[in-house]
N, C-alpha and C positions, 0 to 999 in steps of 0.2 A: 793108460794109467788108471788105477782104481783106488779110491779112498778106502783104507782098511780099518783104522782105529785111531782113537785119541788116547794117549796115556797120561795118567795123573799119578803122582806119587802120594801115598797115603801114610799117615803116621800110626794109625790104629785100624787094623783090618776089620775087626768086629764092628766098630763104630761106623766105619765107611760102608760096610755091607748092609748094616741096618738102614743107613741113609739111602743108599742107592737102590737097594732091593725092597725093603719094607716101606719106605716113604716115597721114593720116586717111582717104584713099580717096575724096576728092571729085574732081569733074571740072569743068574750066573749060568754061563753055557760051557765054560771050561776053566781049568785051573792048572797051573804049572808051578811046582815047588822045585827050586834049585838049591840043593844043600851046599854045593861047592861055592856058588855065588852068593849064598845066604839071602835069597829073596823069593817071594811068591808073586806070581802074576795071576790075576783073576780077570776073566773076560766077561763082560756083561752086555746083554742085548736088550733093546727096547721092547716093551710089551707088544706093540703092533707088529714088529718084525717076528717075534715068537709066534703070534697068532697067524701070521701069513706064511709061516714055514720058511722064513728068509733069515733066520738068526745067524746062520753061518755064511750068508752071502752079503748081508748088509753091514755097514760100518758098526763097530762095537766100541765099547769103552773098556780100556785096559787099566786096571788098578795095579800099581806096582807097590808092593810092601817090602821094604828092606828090613831084614831081621835085626840088624844092628841100629840102635836109635840114631836118628839124624833129624835135625831141625829144618823144616821147610817153611820159609817165610814168603808171604804174599803169593802163594801158589806158584813160586818160581817164575814170576813174570808171565804166568799163563793168563790168557784172556777169559774165555768162557766156553762152555758147551751149550749148544742150542738144540732144543727138542720141540717138536710140534705136538700140540695136544688138541683133543677133540673139542674141549670146552675150557677156556682159560680160567673162568670163574670157578668151575667145579674142581679143577686141578689145584688151584690156590686154596680153596676151602679145605680140600682133603689134606694138603700139606700142612696147612695151619692147624687143623685138628690133630695132627700128629706131632705138633710142637715145632714145626719149621717156621722160621721168621720169613715173611714175605718182604724182602728188602726193597723191591721196587714193585708196588702193586699194579695190577692191570687196569689202571685208570682209563686207558684208551680202548679197553675191550680186546686188546691184541697182544700185549707183551707184559711179562713180569720177570723178575729176577729173584732167585734164592741162592743160598750158599751152602756148600757141604761142610762137614765138620773140619775139613782142611782148608776152608775158605776158597774153594773152587766155585766160581760163579756159574750158575745155570740160567740161561735165558729160556723162558717158556714162551712159545709163540702159538697163537690161535691158528688152527688149521683153517684155511680159506679166508674169507673176509672177517674183519673185526666184528665182535659181538656188540650189541647195543650197550652203550655206556650205562652203568648202574651202580648204585650204592651197595655196600659201603665203600667199594673200591674207588669210585670217582673222587671221593674226598680224602682218601687215605694218603698220608705222606710217606716219603721214603724212610727206611730204617737202616742206619749204618751204611756200609758201602756195598755196591753191587757191580 
């Protein structure tokens, strides 16, 4: 058995691609439009997998956009996506500078949570050991749900 992808439904493809690609740093590797089924599938790879030439072998994120409007509440009971980052503080600073709310700051130097425009939770984990605890993250409280 091999893990292939995680699928999330999105209500606005442009907003979602802005979040996942421009803010989270992912790359679109393929797209499938199905006129009969009235949906678009967009597959995204993590930057490290792109750099390592493993984009088509590593697990990817599938965005499913249904052309007919549908309301998705609470991420359809979806838990979260987890991604490893080289530096948790730099990752959070970059996201924050792009207008992304850090719902659970990396107070422990190891873990943070943010949410997509469709309220999908993203867990960001420090690669390797936790970084030394530092401000302003150590004193920052949670914002909203994560």
